[in-house]
C-alpha positions as a Python dict, from the first residue, in 0.01 Angstrom:
ca = {
    (1, 'M'): (0, 0, 0),
    (2, 'Q'): (-113, 27, 369),
    (3, 'H'): (2, -320, 503),
    (4, 'R'): (353, -411, 567),
    (5, 'T'): (510, -738, 370),
    (6, 'I'): (792, -958, 460),
    (7, 'T'): (940, -1208, 237),
    (8, 'G'): (1178, -1479, 313),
    (9, 'K'): (1359, -1839, 241),
    (10, 'I'): (1456, -2114, 440),
    (11, 'L'): (1666, -2382, 334),
    (12, 'Y'): (1644, -2731, 440),
    (13, 'T'): (1969, -2917, 497),
    (14, 'S'): (2038, -3276, 650),
    (15, 'R'): (2278, -3335, 927),
    (16, 'K'): (2295, -3686, 870),
    (17, 'P'): (2629, -3860, 884),
    (18, 'D'): (2605, -3963, 532),
    (19, 'R'): (2438, -3668, 394),
    (20, 'M'): (2591, -3395, 574),
    (21, 'G'): (2496, -3038, 451),
    (22, 'E'): (2296, -3181, 147),
    (23, 'V'): (1993, -3001, 53),
    (24, 'R'): (1667, -3185, 171),
    (25, 'G'): (1423, -2898, 107),
    (26, 'R'): (1326, -2517, 91),
    (27, 'E'): (1029, -2316, 217),
    (28, 'T'): (944, -1948, 83),
    (29, 'F'): (730, -1754, 294),
    (30, 'T'): (537, -1437, 288),
    (31, 'F'): (368, -1208, 578),
    (32, 'T'): (146, -963, 527),
    (33, 'V'): (94, -722, 832),
    (34, 'H'): (-217, -509, 821),
    (35, 'G'): (-272, -159, 985),
    (36, 'D'): (-498, -329, 1263),
    (37, 'G'): (-262, -569, 1365),
    (38, 'K'): (-409, -893, 1196),
    (39, 'R'): (-131, -1115, 990),
    (40, 'I'): (-174, -1377, 695),
    (41, 'L'): (128, -1597, 668),
    (42, 'R'): (172, -1766, 317),
    (43, 'A'): (408, -2066, 279),
    (44, 'Q'): (511, -2303, 47),
    (45, 'C'): (747, -2585, 174),
    (46, 'E'): (919, -2891, -26),
    (47, 'I'): (1069, -3169, 157),
    (48, 'E'): (1289, -3393, -72),
    (49, 'E'): (1415, -3639, 187),
    (50, 'P'): (1323, -3841, 333),
    (51, 'S'): (1064, -4042, 67),
    (52, 'P'): (800, -3943, 6),
    (53, 'T'): (830, -3591, -69),
    (54, 'V'): (611, -3317, 63),
    (55, 'L'): (475, -3007, -120),
    (56, 'R'): (282, -2812, 149),
    (57, 'D'): (63, -2505, 65),
    (58, 'I'): (-50, -2296, 342),
    (59, 'V'): (-223, -1974, 385),
    (60, 'Y'): (-307, -1877, 775),
    (61, 'A'): (-444, -1567, 896),
    (62, 'M'): (-414, -1458, 1255),
    (63, 'D'): (-604, -1176, 1446),
    (64, 'E'): (-471, -878, 1639),
    (65, 'N'): (-378, -1117, 1924),
    (66, 'D'): (-227, -1365, 1701),
    (67, 'M'): (-489, -1603, 1746),
    (68, 'P'): (-617, -1818, 1460),
    (69, 'M'): (-883, -1701, 1235),
    (70, 'D'): (-866, -1918, 941),
    (71, 'C'): (-612, -2172, 729),
    (72, 'F'): (-626, -2325, 421),
    (73, 'V'): (-400, -2661, 361),
    (74, 'R'): (-275, -2814, 33),
    (75, 'L'): (-79, -3134, 26),
    (76, 'T'): (110, -3297, -245),
    (77, 'I'): (291, -3647, -120),
    (78, 'G'): (521, -3814, -376),
    (79, 'D'): (412, -3606, -651),
    (80, 'R'): (12, -3696, -602),
    (81, 'F'): (-288, -3475, -432),
    (82, 'M'): (-300, -3583, -71),
    (83, 'G'): (-582, -3363, 28),
    (84, 'A'): (-683, -3007, 118),
    (85, 'G'): (-862, -2845, 409),
    (86, 'L'): (-1008, -2534, 502),
    (87, 'F'): (-985, -2463, 896),
    (88, 'I'): (-1217, -2153, 1062),
    (89, 'M'): (-1145, -2110, 1433),
    (90, 'G'): (-1390, -1868, 1613),
    (91, 'D'): (-1669, -1865, 1893),
    (92, 'G'): (-1488, -2132, 2109),
    (93, 'Q'): (-1466, -2403, 1821),
    (94, 'V'): (-1273, -2523, 1519),
    (95, 'M'): (-1450, -2664, 1197),
    (96, 'C'): (-1310, -2781, 910),
    (97, 'E'): (-1383, -2854, 547),
    (98, 'S'): (-1141, -3122, 395),
    (99, 'Y'): (-1108, -3393, 114),
    (100, 'G'): (-882, -3613, -39),
    (101, 'P'): (-859, -3939, -188),
    (102, 'L'): (-836, -4147, 130),
    (103, 'I'): (-1075, -3957, 317),
    (104, 'G'): (-1305, -3848, 60),
    (105, 'R'): (-1548, -3522, 192),
    (106, 'V'): (-1501, -3465, 563),
    (107, 'S'): (-1698, -3206, 756),
    (108, 'Q'): (-1569, -3160, 1123),
    (109, 'T'): (-1695, -2928, 1412),
    (110, 'M'): (-1470, -2944, 1735),
    (111, 'K'): (-1581, -2726, 2048),
    (112, 'I'): (-1283, -2558, 2226),
    (113, 'V'): (-1289, -2618, 2613),
    (114, 'G'): (-1016, -2395, 2771),
    (115, 'D'): (-729, -2190, 2663),
    (116, 'Y'): (-510, -2259, 2379),
    (117, 'D'): (-204, -2097, 2189),
    (118, 'G'): (-269, -2125, 1821),
    (119, 'F'): (-282, -2323, 1495),
    (120, 'G'): (-1, -2564, 1417),
    (121, 'T'): (83, -2510, 1048),
    (122, 'H'): (341, -2704, 998),
    (123, 'P'): (571, -2426, 800),
    (124, 'I'): (926, -2384, 999),
    (125, 'Q'): (811, -2009, 984),
    (126, 'G'): (471, -2103, 1146),
    (127, 'D'): (690, -2283, 1407),
    (128, 'A'): (885, -1961, 1474),
    (129, 'Y'): (574, -1744, 1506),
    (130, 'I'): (414, -1946, 1770),
    (131, 'T'): (707, -1859, 1990),
    (132, 'K'): (540, -1512, 2078),
    (133, 'K'): (320, -1720, 2319),
    (134, 'V'): (618, -1738, 2540),
    (135, 'D'): (627, -1468, 2790),
    (136, 'V'): (980, -1412, 2768),
    (137, 'S'): (972, -1138, 3042),
    (138, 'K'): (966, -1437, 3247),
    (139, 'G'): (1335, -1549, 3183),
    (140, 'S'): (1441, -1883, 3102),
    (141, 'H'): (1155, -2127, 3184),
    (142, 'T'): (907, -2394, 2993),
    (143, 'H'): (575, -2307, 2852),
    (144, 'N'): (293, -2594, 2803),
    (145, 'L'): (196, -2520, 2470),
    (146, 'R'): (-165, -2607, 2335),
    (147, 'V'): (-212, -2576, 1954),
    (148, 'F'): (-485, -2746, 1704),
    (149, 'L'): (-333, -2869, 1399),
    (150, 'P'): (-436, -3022, 1080),
    (151, 'S'): (-188, -3328, 1106),
    (152, 'T'): (-7, -3463, 1428),
    (153, 'D'): (256, -3636, 1181),
    (154, 'H'): (591, -3513, 1204),
    (155, 'R'): (617, -3418, 891),
    (156, 'G'): (211, -3318, 846),
    (157, 'A'): (226, -3567, 573),
    (158, 'T'): (-128, -3695, 643),
    (159, 'P'): (-488, -3556, 505),
    (160, 'P'): (-604, -3240, 672),
    (161, 'I'): (-816, -3297, 957),
    (162, 'I'): (-877, -3168, 1290),
    (163, 'A'): (-607, -3255, 1565),
    (164, 'E'): (-488, -3150, 1878),
    (165, 'A'): (-160, -3133, 2048),
    (166, 'N'): (17, -3048, 2355),
    (167, 'M'): (420, -2978, 2357),
    (168, 'Q'): (697, -2825, 2555),
    (169, 'L'): (829, -2493, 2483),
    (170, 'A'): (1140, -2349, 2645),
    (171, 'Y'): (1260, -2036, 2654),
    (172, 'V'): (1659, -2081, 2659),
    (173, 'G'): (1770, -1695, 2610),
    (174, 'E'): (1938, -1457, 2387),
    (175, 'E'): (2173, -1470, 2104),
    (176, 'T'): (2321, -1309, 1835),
    (177, 'V'): (2284, -1551, 1516),
    (178, 'T'): (2460, -1495, 1177),
    (179, 'V'): (2334, -1696, 873),
    (180, 'Q'): (2333, -1613, 477),
    (181, 'A'): (2021, -1374, 536),
    (182, 'G'): (2229, -1128, 795),
    (183, 'T'): (2321, -1097, 1133),
    (184, 'F'): (1996, -1127, 1384),
    (185, 'A'): (1947, -1046, 1749),
    (186, 'C'): (1736, -1373, 1869),
    (187, 'R'): (1566, -1550, 2116),
    (188, 'H'): (1631, -1914, 2158),
    (189, 'F'): (1350, -2151, 2174),
    (190, 'R'): (1335, -2535, 2238),
    (191, 'F'): (1062, -2771, 2107),
    (192, 'T'): (997, -3067, 2317),
    (193, 'D'): (753, -3342, 2285),
    (194, 'E'): (741, -3519, 2668),
    (195, 'Q'): (375, -3617, 2632),
    (196, 'G'): (385, -3757, 2261),
    (197, 'G'): (172, -3498, 2120),
    (198, 'M'): (313, -3539, 1779),
    (199, 'V'): (305, -3911, 1630),
    (200, 'S'): (536, -4115, 1399),
    (201, 'D'): (631, -4478, 1392),
    (202, 'K'): (976, -4358, 1515),
    (203, 'G'): (822, -4248, 1861),
    (204, 'A'): (807, -3898, 2020),
    (205, 'H'): (907, -3602, 1817),
    (206, 'P'): (1308, -3532, 1915),
    (207, 'A'): (1391, -3222, 2060),
    (208, 'Y'): (1378, -2919, 1816),
    (209, 'D'): (1572, -2573, 1875),
    (210, 'L'): (1497, -2267, 1710),
    (211, 'W'): (1645, -1893, 1713),
    (212, 'V'): (1395, -1674, 1608),
    (213, 'T'): (1410, -1278, 1575),
    (214, 'A'): (1380, -1081, 1880),
    (215, 'D'): (1113, -856, 1755),
    (216, 'E'): (742, -819, 1684),
    (217, 'D'): (753, -1012, 1344),
    (218, 'A'): (914, -1346, 1514),
    (219, 'I'): (1073, -1454, 1209),
    (220, 'F'): (1282, -1781, 1171),
    (221, 'V'): (1655, -1753, 1157),
    (222, 'Q'): (1808, -2102, 1214),
    (223, 'G'): (1725, -2445, 1397),
    (224, 'G'): (1751, -2791, 1400),
    (225, 'V'): (1623, -3158, 1510),
    (226, 'G'): (1803, -3444, 1659),
    (227, 'G'): (1720, -3763, 1701),
    (228, 'Y'): (1627, -3991, 1401),
    (229, 'M'): (1532, -3671, 1221),
    (230, 'Q'): (1885, -3478, 1197),
    (231, 'T'): (1786, -3199, 1039),
    (232, 'W'): (1911, -2845, 1004),
    (233, 'Y'): (1695, -2512, 899),
    (234, 'E'): (1846, -2168, 807),
    (235, 'L'): (1749, -1810, 676),
    (236, 'V'): (1886, -1781, 304),
    (237, 'E'): (1659, -1460, 222),
    (238, 'L'): (1456, -1198, 381),
    (239, 'D'): (1306, -862, 269),
    (240, 'R'): (1071, -655, 494),
    (241, 'S'): (908, -357, 348),
}
């Protein structure tokens, strides 16, 4: 085939004192990298804890400049269908066709004023890939990240509709990291939510540190969220062909 394929698996574990190291979910992902620079991310995410469970399927296409083209989202919450939506970006707007038991059928069009960084898809690998928007040649600094996304819920566990969030994404530095999938030269980043762009009844999203391969593929290697979430994520399988 003319395209490259990258596949991987990320394990979700808990760092809560009463559940330390216990598996709380998993994510499998595939990148298709085409010769013209366009990429497609396919991801399935399973969150077992806390209740209700979340099962998310994503197909997300980006152009040769890593800008969003389209994204399909399907959600099952507590083993029941929550909603599905198709998002299309381009010509200065984002469009959505979505449906679900709580929202019925929804058609949306939102004009985009000004620059933005991408589309927030909620898979952990999606979080890693958007770190490419940070200019690491500037050294350690903070980038103001503007994204559109299907949900501002911390777990993305609401029916998919157009939303916008602004967060801070800091480049911390370079480190070598060893995980079950191997040893990687990484860039360390940190998401913070000083403006409350992501919503929850528990407050702003806690700080989220992640280590990403220091190459064009920006593969998630490890990371964790503190605060009330107390979660850890680790790459356990990776194949690039």
